[in-house]
GUTOR-81048 format. One record per residue (C-alpha): residue number from 1; residue in one letter; y, x, z. Coordinates in nm, 4 decimals, decimal comma, m for minus. Each point is the difference from the previous one (the first is absolute). Example, Ala and Ser with C-alpha at 12.3 -4.5 7.8 and 13.67 -1.06 7.14 Angstrom:
2
R  resi  resn         v         u         w
R     1     A   m0,4500    1,2300    0,7800
R     2     S    0,3440    0,1370   m0,0660
This chain:
357
R  resi  resn         v         u         w
R     1     M   m7,9808   m0,6843   m2,4960
R     2     E    0,2889   m0,1198   m0,1769
R     3     N    0,2599    0,1697    0,2279
R     4     D   m0,1966    0,3236   m0,0488
R     5     R    0,0190   m0,0356   m0,3858
R     6     H    0,3857   m0,0691    0,0386
R     7     D    0,0368    0,2966    0,2269
R     8     R   m0,2011    0,2171   m0,2225
R     9     D    0,1982   m0,0977   m0,3208
R    10     A    0,3398    0,0394    0,1976
R    11     F   m0,0845    0,3408    0,1017
R    12     A   m0,1210    0,0999   m0,3416
R    13     E    0,3305   m0,1359   m0,1529
R    14     R    0,2004    0,1956    0,2836
R    15     L   m0,1896    0,3282   m0,1043
R    16     F    0,0925   m0,0601   m0,3587
R    17     Q    0,3470   m0,0574    0,0797
R    18     S    0,0031    0,3211    0,2100
R    19     A   m0,1440    0,1816   m0,2814
R    20     L    0,2902   m0,1164   m0,2226
R    21     G    0,2367    0,1301    0,2785
R    22     Y   m0,1677    0,3390    0,0011
R    23     F    0,0478    0,0317   m0,3743
R    24     D    0,3678   m0,0855    0,0347
R    25     L    0,0448    0,2750    0,2333
R    26     L   m0,1816    0,2653   m0,1945
R    27     S    0,1706   m0,1188   m0,3269
R    28     I    0,3502    0,0114    0,1760
R    29     R   m0,0649    0,3478    0,1608
R    30     L   m0,1068    0,1062   m0,3671
R    31     G    0,3298   m0,1404   m0,1500
R    32     Q    0,1917    0,1708    0,2818
R    33     R   m0,1512    0,3324   m0,0577
R    34     L    0,0484   m0,0066   m0,3710
R    35     G    0,3719   m0,1408    0,0149
R    36     L   m0,0956   m0,3051   m0,2041
R    37     Y    0,1932   m0,2479    0,2292
R    38     E    0,3248    0,2048   m0,0298
R    39     V   m0,0012   m0,0369   m0,3949
R    40     L   m0,1044   m0,3711    0,0221
R    41     A    0,2997   m0,0565    0,2290
R    42     K    0,2515    0,1119   m0,2952
R    43     G   m0,1312   m0,2715   m0,2266
R    44     P   m0,2873   m0,1564   m0,1891
R    45     V   m0,2531    0,2578   m0,1746
R    46     T   m0,3041    0,0074   m0,2198
R    47     S   m0,2956    0,2184    0,1086
R    48     K    0,1192    0,2432   m0,2809
R    49     D    0,3460    0,0115    0,1558
R    50     L   m0,1460    0,0518    0,3638
R    51     A   m0,2503    0,2500   m0,1240
R    52     S    0,2831    0,2028   m0,1786
R    53     R    0,2521   m0,0122    0,2887
R    54     T   m0,2692    0,0894    0,2776
R    55     G   m0,1854    0,2674   m0,1633
R    56     T   m0,3136   m0,2147    0,0194
R    57     A   m0,2794   m0,0941   m0,2522
R    58     E    0,0918   m0,3261   m0,1675
R    59     R   m0,3686   m0,1467    0,0313
R    60     Y    0,0011    0,0429    0,3795
R    61     A    0,3803   m0,1446    0,0169
R    62     R   m0,1057   m0,3046   m0,2055
R    63     E   m0,2785   m0,0692    0,2523
R    64     W    0,2025    0,0413    0,3007
R    65     L    0,2781   m0,2214   m0,1456
R    66     E   m0,2220   m0,2654   m0,0792
R    67     Q   m0,1690    0,0045    0,3391
R    68     Q    0,3370   m0,0108    0,1805
R    69     A    0,0898   m0,2951   m0,2129
R    70     T   m0,3130   m0,1694    0,0599
R    71     V    0,0304    0,0090    0,3905
R    72     G    0,3564   m0,1163   m0,0381
R    73     I    0,1936    0,3400    0,0975
R    74     L    0,1416    0,0356   m0,3508
R    75     R    0,1063   m0,2879   m0,2748
R    76     A   m0,1484    0,0321   m0,3507
R    77     D    0,1565   m0,1131   m0,3176
R    78     V   m0,2784   m0,0143   m0,2308
R    79     G    0,1124    0,0731   m0,3500
R    80     L   m0,1976    0,0073   m0,3272
R    81     E    0,0095    0,3731   m0,0110
R    82     D    0,1269    0,1635    0,3279
R    83     T    0,0127   m0,1714    0,3411
R    84     A    0,2997    0,0772    0,2045
R    85     F   m0,0429    0,0260    0,3608
R    86     S    0,2617   m0,0421    0,2802
R    87     L    0,0408    0,0536    0,3690
R    88     P    0,1697   m0,3208    0,1675
R    89     A    0,3183    0,1049    0,2174
R    90     G   m0,1562   m0,1295    0,3218
R    91     H   m0,3268    0,2168   m0,0569
R    92     A    0,2192    0,2910   m0,0864
R    93     E    0,1785   m0,0412    0,3403
R    94     V   m0,3165    0,0054    0,1787
R    95     L   m0,1660    0,3063   m0,1663
R    96     L    0,3177    0,2248   m0,0660
R    97     D    0,3090   m0,1075    0,2232
R    98     G   m0,0368    0,2251    0,3173
R    99     D    0,3007   m0,1669    0,1538
R   100     S   m0,1371   m0,3581   m0,0115
R   101     L   m0,1560   m0,1666    0,2928
R   102     S   m0,2580   m0,1404   m0,2474
R   103     Y   m0,1026    0,3682   m0,1172
R   104     M   m0,3725    0,0593    0,0195
R   105     G   m0,0538    0,2739   m0,2465
R   106     A   m0,0301    0,2490    0,2873
R   107     S   m0,2727   m0,1887    0,1859
R   108     V   m0,2117    0,0394   m0,3278
R   109     W    0,0406    0,3657    0,0362
R   110     Q   m0,1064   m0,0384    0,3682
R   111     L   m0,2761   m0,2111   m0,0533
R   112     Y   m0,1495    0,2211   m0,2831
R   113     S    0,0279    0,2907    0,2388
R   114     I   m0,2688   m0,1463    0,2181
R   115     T   m0,2562    0,0829   m0,2929
R   116     S    0,0702    0,3637    0,0779
R   117     A   m0,1453   m0,0129    0,3688
R   118     F   m0,2637   m0,2858   m0,0396
R   119     E   m0,3001    0,2464    0,0469
R   120     D    0,1883    0,1309    0,2889
R   121     V    0,0364   m0,3545    0,1592
R   122     V   m0,3710   m0,0678   m0,0514
R   123     D   m0,0675    0,3189    0,1930
R   124     A    0,2350   m0,1051    0,2691
R   125     F   m0,1906   m0,3424    0,0547
R   126     R   m0,3259    0,1901    0,0368
R   127     T    0,1229    0,2665    0,2363
R   128     G    0,2755   m0,1568    0,1889
R   129     R    0,2380    0,2822   m0,1031
R   130     G    0,3138   m0,0528   m0,1709
R   131     V    0,1686    0,0975   m0,3624
R   132     S    0,2866    0,2358   m0,0296
R   133     Y    0,3076   m0,1213   m0,1403
R   134     E    0,0097    0,2555   m0,2624
R   135     A   m0,3111   m0,1457   m0,1684
R   136     Y    0,1891   m0,3012   m0,1249
R   137     G    0,2245    0,2324   m0,2107
R   138     R    0,3753    0,0137   m0,0628
R   139     D   m0,0176   m0,3396   m0,1812
R   140     N   m0,0683   m0,1694    0,3401
R   141     I    0,2856    0,1828    0,1582
R   142     Q    0,2424   m0,0905   m0,2911
R   143     G   m0,1248   m0,3371   m0,0254
R   144     Q    0,0396   m0,1069    0,3538
R   145     G    0,3495    0,1646    0,0123
R   146     L    0,1169   m0,1605   m0,3210
R   147     G   m0,1533   m0,3417    0,1016
R   148     N    0,2082   m0,0237    0,3148
R   149     R    0,3050    0,1440   m0,1543
R   150     P    0,1508   m0,3302   m0,0882
R   151     V   m0,0600   m0,1545    0,3278
R   152     F    0,1638    0,3095    0,1876
R   153     L    0,3155   m0,0007   m0,2148
R   154     N    0,0477   m0,3659   m0,0279
R   155     T   m0,1595   m0,1987    0,2810
R   156     L    0,0167    0,2589    0,2880
R   157     P    0,3988    0,0634   m0,0146
R   158     K    0,0887   m0,3591   m0,1209
R   159     D   m0,2472   m0,2241    0,1911
R   160     W   m0,1737    0,1852    0,2699
R   161     L    0,2325    0,2450    0,1835
R   162     P    0,3148   m0,2501    0,0057
R   163     N   m0,2124   m0,2513    0,1619
R   164     I   m0,1203    0,2323    0,2906
R   165     P    0,3149   m0,0058    0,2179
R   166     P   m0,0700    0,3030    0,2596
R   167     M   m0,1082    0,2096   m0,3058
R   168     H    0,2885   m0,0800   m0,2444
R   169     E    0,2512    0,0256    0,2769
R   170     R   m0,1199    0,3614    0,0869
R   171     L   m0,0176    0,0891   m0,3641
R   172     T    0,3626   m0,0955   m0,0619
R   173     A    0,1591    0,1176    0,3307
R   174     E    0,1320    0,3335    0,1016
R   175     P   m0,0990    0,2660    0,0595
R   176     P   m0,2219    0,0076   m0,3232
R   177     A   m0,3552   m0,0951    0,0697
R   178     R   m0,3148    0,2331   m0,0527
R   179     V   m0,2799   m0,1717   m0,1582
R   180     V   m0,3739    0,1199    0,0125
R   181     D   m0,2069   m0,1573   m0,2907
R   182     V   m0,3682    0,0369    0,1080
R   183     G   m0,2513    0,0401   m0,2814
R   184     C    0,2852    0,0327   m0,2673
R   185     G   m0,2331    0,0472   m0,2947
R   186     T    0,1989    0,0607   m0,3135
R   187     G    0,2990   m0,0649    0,1587
R   188     W    0,1612   m0,3335   m0,1208
R   189     S    0,0191   m0,1496    0,3351
R   190     S    0,2051    0,2899    0,1446
R   191     I    0,2235   m0,0112   m0,3131
R   192     A    0,0482   m0,3724    0,0289
R   193     I    0,1096    0,0186    0,3653
R   194     A    0,2502    0,3035   m0,0737
R   195     K    0,1497   m0,1933   m0,2981
R   196     A    0,0476   m0,3096    0,1973
R   197     Y    0,1674    0,1679    0,3033
R   198     P    0,2089    0,3032   m0,1333
R   199     Q    0,0674    0,1667    0,3341
R   200     V   m0,3511    0,0292    0,1235
R   201     T   m0,2515    0,2918   m0,0476
R   202     V   m0,3581   m0,0780   m0,0569
R   203     D   m0,3109    0,2527    0,0921
R   204     G   m0,3141   m0,0923   m0,1931
R   205     F   m0,3303    0,1018    0,1178
R   206     D   m0,3120   m0,0061   m0,2115
R   207     P   m0,3439    0,2002    0,0515
R   208     D   m0,0547    0,0196   m0,3764
R   209     E    0,1409    0,2797   m0,1932
R   210     V    0,0223   m0,1644   m0,3450
R   211     S    0,1762   m0,3058    0,1595
R   212     V    0,2630    0,2354    0,1587
R   213     E    0,0411    0,1713   m0,3292
R   214     L    0,0647   m0,3020   m0,1914
R   215     A    0,2313   m0,1493    0,2752
R   216     R    0,2118    0,3057   m0,0258
R   217     K    0,0447   m0,0256   m0,3660
R   218     N    0,0754   m0,3562    0,0466
R   219     A    0,2746    0,0551    0,2672
R   220     A    0,1709    0,2621   m0,2141
R   221     A   m0,0149   m0,2193   m0,3095
R   222     E    0,1525   m0,2770    0,1994
R   223     G    0,2770    0,2283    0,1390
R   224     M   m0,1356   m0,0460    0,3580
R   225     A   m0,1440    0,3532    0,0643
R   226     D    0,2919    0,0667    0,2476
R   227     R   m0,0856   m0,2966    0,2292
R   228     V   m0,3657   m0,0554   m0,0554
R   229     R   m0,2116    0,3110    0,1177
R   230     L   m0,3704   m0,0282   m0,0679
R   231     H   m0,2663    0,1790    0,2251
R   232     H   m0,3377    0,0789   m0,1094
R   233     A   m0,1404   m0,0507    0,3567
R   234     D   m0,1952   m0,2334    0,2054
R   235     A    0,2329   m0,2741    0,1240
R   236     A   m0,0916    0,0824    0,3709
R   237     E    0,2142    0,3069   m0,0569
R   238     A    0,3041   m0,2203    0,0046
R   239     T    0,0228    0,0568    0,3673
R   240     T    0,1344    0,3426   m0,0297
R   241     A    0,2636   m0,1428   m0,2846
R   242     G    0,1505   m0,2793    0,2363
R   243     P    0,1790   m0,1673    0,1381
R   244     F    0,0103   m0,2722   m0,2624
R   245     D    0,1778   m0,3215    0,0127
R   246     V   m0,2115   m0,1946   m0,2365
R   247     A   m0,3855    0,0465   m0,1083
R   248     T   m0,1599   m0,1684   m0,2965
R   249     A   m0,3813    0,0045   m0,1120
R   250     F   m0,0437   m0,1871   m0,3282
R   251     E   m0,3744   m0,1006   m0,0852
R   252     C   m0,1445    0,2997    0,1576
R   253     I   m0,1181   m0,0408    0,3642
R   254     H   m0,3132   m0,1776   m0,1195
R   255     D   m0,0817    0,3123   m0,1802
R   256     M    0,0176    0,2381    0,2921
R   257     A   m0,2784    0,1521    0,1797
R   258     R    0,2078    0,0251    0,3240
R   259     P    0,2431   m0,2836    0,0016
R   260     V    0,0569    0,0165    0,3731
R   261     E    0,0732    0,3522   m0,0125
R   262     V    0,2548   m0,0227   m0,2783
R   263     L    0,1824   m0,3096    0,1625
R   264     G   m0,0042    0,1821    0,3441
R   265     A    0,1684    0,2849   m0,1714
R   266     V    0,2548   m0,2300   m0,1865
R   267     R    0,0650   m0,1748    0,3436
R   268     R    0,0660    0,3376    0,1812
R   269     A    0,2389    0,0935   m0,2991
R   270     L    0,2032   m0,3036    0,0309
R   271     A    0,3127   m0,0145    0,1688
R   272     D    0,0144   m0,2379    0,3094
R   273     N    0,1612   m0,2780   m0,1953
R   274     G   m0,2052    0,0647   m0,3079
R   275     S   m0,2355   m0,2199   m0,2038
R   276     M   m0,2833    0,0083   m0,2418
R   277     L   m0,0650   m0,1917   m0,2998
R   278     I   m0,3598   m0,0456   m0,1235
R   279     V   m0,0714   m0,1571   m0,3329
R   280     D   m0,3580   m0,0748   m0,0651
R   281     E   m0,2313   m0,2619   m0,1764
R   282     R    0,0556   m0,3567    0,0698
R   283     T   m0,3532   m0,0669    0,1118
R   284     R   m0,1254   m0,3113    0,1768
R   285     E    0,0036   m0,0011    0,3736
R   286     R   m0,3749    0,0243    0,0282
R   287     F   m0,2990    0,0182   m0,2381
R   288     T   m0,1131   m0,3797   m0,0787
R   289     G   m0,2669    0,0598   m0,2663
R   290     E    0,1808   m0,2345   m0,2386
R   291     P    0,0932    0,0870   m0,3617
R   292     D    0,3389    0,1532   m0,0412
R   293     D    0,1151    0,1985   m0,2830
R   294     L    0,2743    0,1896    0,1737
R   295     E   m0,2411    0,0905    0,2864
R   296     A   m0,2621    0,0877   m0,2774
R   297     Y    0,2566    0,2369   m0,1682
R   298     F    0,0638    0,1727    0,3114
R   299     Y   m0,3678    0,0348    0,0732
R   300     G   m0,0546    0,1549   m0,3529
R   301     W    0,2542    0,2713    0,0674
R   302     S   m0,1581    0,0615    0,3551
R   303     I   m0,3476    0,0368   m0,1152
R   304     F    0,0765    0,2429   m0,2916
R   305     D    0,3171    0,1930    0,1273
R   306     C    0,1640   m0,0364    0,3179
R   307     L   m0,3214   m0,0354    0,2397
R   308     P   m0,1603    0,2994   m0,1488
R   309     T    0,3063    0,2044   m0,0140
R   310     G    0,0964   m0,0729    0,3478
R   311     M   m0,3518    0,0919    0,1149
R   312     Y    0,0238    0,3325   m0,1534
R   313     E    0,1398    0,1630    0,3008
R   314     Q   m0,2204   m0,0444    0,3097
R   315     P    0,0208   m0,1589    0,2548
R   316     S    0,1572   m0,2848   m0,1685
R   317     A    0,1164   m0,3388    0,1114
R   318     G   m0,1387   m0,1297   m0,3164
R   319     T    0,2585   m0,2751   m0,0441
R   320     G   m0,0292   m0,0891   m0,3856
R   321     T    0,2562   m0,2110   m0,1999
R   322     V   m0,0834   m0,3316    0,1954
R   323     M    0,2093    0,1124    0,3164
R   324     R    0,0457   m0,3355    0,1780
R   325     P    0,3112   m0,0300    0,1913
R   326     S   m0,1718    0,0321    0,3408
R   327     I   m0,1621    0,3263   m0,0931
R   328     L    0,3485    0,1404   m0,0787
R   329     E    0,1439   m0,1513    0,3399
R   330     G   m0,2731    0,1725    0,1764
R   331     Y    0,0828    0,3433   m0,1560
R   332     A    0,3798   m0,0380    0,0672
R   333     H   m0,0515   m0,0773    0,3526
R   334     E   m0,2560    0,2861    0,0573
R   335     A    0,2546    0,2329   m0,1581
R   336     G    0,2537   m0,1114    0,2653
R   337     F    0,2167   m0,2647   m0,1785
R   338     T    0,0673   m0,2817    0,2341
R   339     R    0,1444   m0,2517   m0,2508
R   340     F   m0,1894   m0,1071   m0,3141
R   341     Q    0,1096   m0,2839   m0,2390
R   342     A   m0,1159   m0,1228   m0,3248
R   343     L    0,3261   m0,0838   m0,1582
R   344     P    0,0775   m0,3431   m0,1488
R   345     I    0,0675    0,1501   m0,3498
R   346     D   m0,2264   m0,1378   m0,2926
R   347     H   m0,1540    0,1949   m0,2640
R   348     D   m0,3029   m0,0793   m0,2297
R   349     T   m0,2110    0,3200    0,0981
R   350     F    0,1759    0,1756    0,2718
R   351     R    0,0711   m0,0841    0,3890
R   352     L    0,2794    0,2009    0,1953
R   353     Y   m0,0354    0,0963    0,3456
R   354     L    0,2890    0,1195    0,2276
R   355     L   m0,1176    0,2326    0,3085
R   356     R    0,2255    0,0883    0,2803
R   357     P   m0,0319    0,2462    0,2764
């Protein structure tokens, strides 16, 4: 009985902490939508200052500021008349600096977008059908793209590609390599490769029209439109655009209804000595049933986003976010790749795989 009471109380406390986290996400998203953090990043403000500079009502601004200070996001200098609130530099980096590897502001966008599709997910559980990518809205697309952007622009060219010899050597060799980026999303992976290797050309494929629209704008803004070509098309169509020397797929294979078909198309589009880099979630080798925060995070995305969208098109492999290495290896061999390697490159959340014909 004592153990039961302890488990009960611990679980009740856990749900209370989860409720606090839920309100954190909602209040942060509110601050993002109203532009409150951008003003706070410029220096301390009172509720009257914030309301005046953001076009919000002072009473609401004061309540939000006090809540943010109470949960430790802001700091409050309580005065006799007006309290001044400030945003610590480290918190500003996490919320606002889209170039920082610590940036999580875009993840809040994406997490909040789940609310748009929640009832569709409920229906999917009841029917076995999926949920359209469009149901999650534009914030989901932009959130994912901007969330991965720092890794693509910093980690990919500096830590990953230089440490994959066959790929790095081909990307720096003559004649200039052709790269196909499968599931390119909003284009930051394609742009990063083109920036890191100025002689290569990159063809990015994505079936989502909004993603490709944003990718083309991003490539143009970065001065890469001449070497980064973005295609609104299923990645299986890459076969007709080859041959390619290098192929990449970043955090998208687990979302695909037909991963073997897509990987098979990439295999046929690769030159004989070509190689493919797949970057996906760093899951455990197998399900253990043991508590694990990272696995729990992956399962959260899988339940509410990746599995439902992957099930939208039928028939579907129904992979989900928690794609074990053995599952991907099976897909790769079925698609015609004869060499499969989980690379010895460490990252907190991603695992890298090298596939060869």
